[in-house]
Each structure stands twice: as structure tokens, then as C-alpha cells.
C-alpha positions, 0 to 999 in steps of 0.5 A: 456520464454513464458507464457504457460511454467510459467502457467504449472509451477505455475499451478499444484494445491497447492501441485504440483505447482513449485515456480519461481525464481526471475528472472522468476517471473520478465519476467512473471510478465513483460509480463502480465504487458505489455499485451503481452499475451492474456486475457485467459493467463492473467486469467490463471496466476491470477487463478494458483497464487490464488491457489498456493499463491505467494512466497516472492521470486516471489513477489520480482520479480514482484516488479522488473518487476513493477519498470521498467514499472512505471512512478516513481515520482521524488525524493522529498526533505524528504523521501516521505511517500507512503500510498497505499489505495485499500480497503476503507471503509466498517463499519468504516470511512476511515481515511487514508487522516487523516493520510496523512494530519497529516504526511504532517502537520509534513513537509513530503511529502505524496503521496496516491495511489490506485483505487477502487477494489470493488463498495460498499465501500467509497474510498479515492478519495471520501474523497479527493473530499470532502475536495477539494483536487484533483487527479494528472494529471501527476506524479510530485515531491511532495513537503514537507508538500504536500499530493497528490493522484495518480490514479494507472493507472497514475503510471502504466496502466498494473497494474490497468488492473490487479487489474481490473481482480478481477471484472471479476473472483471475486478473488484477484491476486498478483497485490492486495498484490503488490500495497500495497509493491510497492514504486513509487518514484525514490528517498527515500521513506517510504512504509507504508503496511497493512494486513488483515490476519497474514499469509500476515504479514509474507510474506509481511515482508519477501518481505520487507527484500528481497527488502531491503525496508524502510517501516511500516508494521501493521494490518490497518483498514479494510485493509487500512494502517491507524491504527485502532482508536479503538485499538493500533495495533503492528507496525513494521518498516523496515529500508533497510530491517531490521526489528524492532518492533516499537510498541507493540499491546495492548490487548483489547480496548483503555481505551478512545475510540475516538467517530468516525462518525456514517456514513461512507459517503465521506462527513461526513468523511471529516468533521471528518477530518476537526474537528481533524485538527482544534483541535475540536476533538482529533487525535485517539491515534493509529493514532497519535502514527502511525504519531510519529513512521512514523516521526521517521522512516523518520528521520532514512531514511534521516540519512541512505542517509546522511551516503551513500551520 
């Protein structure tokens, strides 16, 4: 069906809009990713969905369309831990690279992926550059104990274009949620996802269940998937879409709050990460707990894969 017909369905306002089936959503999103429609029609889609809000069924359809267009990474020897990073640092240092390196130290393959969505924040590639870690120039198998970073355009150019619409219209669109839910890997993976508002926890969890995903969902740090080092958040695990609360949220701040860098620039953040990895500074308790839960989930994924092999 043509995109104009879909826009008529989803663009009738918050109360009058009709939700799409999973198949319709996949067809619509595929047209958007393929850029087989005009910029005006893409803008209409983005604004209509921003007003209506995507349902978990629609998001599942969007993910279906994206999966067929991704340049997916080959399967790793252990479940690939996927860390989407699209928010960056605003007030606190962006410690997603620390989480990735701690997981790799435990022998897991780790993929970071993302793109800068704003101009005034410090993003993961800035910190990785300060750590001397280059970005991938082509998709490939990620080795155990390795951290790799893939820009969104390497995985799916159409998805990067859709994310960039925000710079033109000033509003998020379904792509900003989708990138935190997708798995760009052809083999077993564990997607770590975060939310900023409680209502997103419900819709994102429902999407993981529909997709039968292996995932962890938590309220991260300023939208990043790393646990806030100042307080222990709830962490929910998903194995084939089945949810289990792995960690209850701790009320208030920790008894011993870690000493974080006062500056959030890439060089200062990289220096702090080096100090933690070298043992000169402690791993913040919430991040250490997150690493432990992710290790447990990857072991469970491996066991599930062995049962179905």
C-alpha cells in the first residue's frame, strides 16, 4: 500500500489515529528505509507517529523491516552483547565504554553502535577515540573479549537518514526507539536497552516479548544503557521474550557514592575509565552489578542455544 494511505490511518490525531498491523508497519517502514518515498512523506510519517505514538505491534513490524535491510554482523562464538548508544553525556560522563570494556574483560564479544543525535553532548565515539579505539569500517565477526563500535550508517544507511530527520523537525520518531531495540547480529545476541520515561519501559518490554528477544532493560544514565553509577536501578532480563526482574531498584542514593570526574569531556572520561580498568579506582557498584547480571544472561542464552542445537 502507498505511504499516503498509511499516513491517513496514523495521522488522524491522538484520538482518531488507527494502529497498523505488524505486516502493515513493516511495509510502511520498509518504504521509509528504502527512501522510495519523498522527504515530505517521510516528514509526514515522522510527525504522525510522534503524535500517535507507536504500539509494540507496530514497533515489531518496524524491526522486521529493519532486520531485512541490516548489514548484520556474523555470529560470534559467544552471545554478542549489543550496547546501543545514542544519547551521550549531558551532565554525567558517558560510561557506556566502561561497561563494554568490563564485559569484554569477562570474555564476551561486545558491539557498541550509534550516531550523534545532538550537537551539544559528548558521545561514545569521542571517548573511544580518546581511548585509541577505532570504529569498524565494515561489518565482521566480533571476537570474544573484543569491543567494537559500528556507526549506524554502516549497519543501515536508511536508518541513519531517518534519525537525522530529528535535526530538521526537532522531534524524535520511531527510529530513536527502534535503535535501542534492534539486534544487528546474525547469531545469538543480548540487547541492552534503556529508557528515560517509565511509559517507555512498558512499551519496550512488550516489544521485546513480541520479538522473543534476549535483552536487558533498565533506566540508564541520561538515556545511555549503562547503569547510573550513583544509584542502583531496576534491571529486567528477557530470555526469548520472557521477562524476569534481575535487580530491584534501590531507593535513594548508594551508601558510598563513587567519585566521578567533574568534567564530562572525552579525554577526562577516558582517563577515568583507564583508572577503573587498572584498579586505581573502584568499579561503581551499579555498573559492577549490571556486568554480573549480563554475564548471567549470556550464560543462560548459551544454555538455551545448546538445548535447541
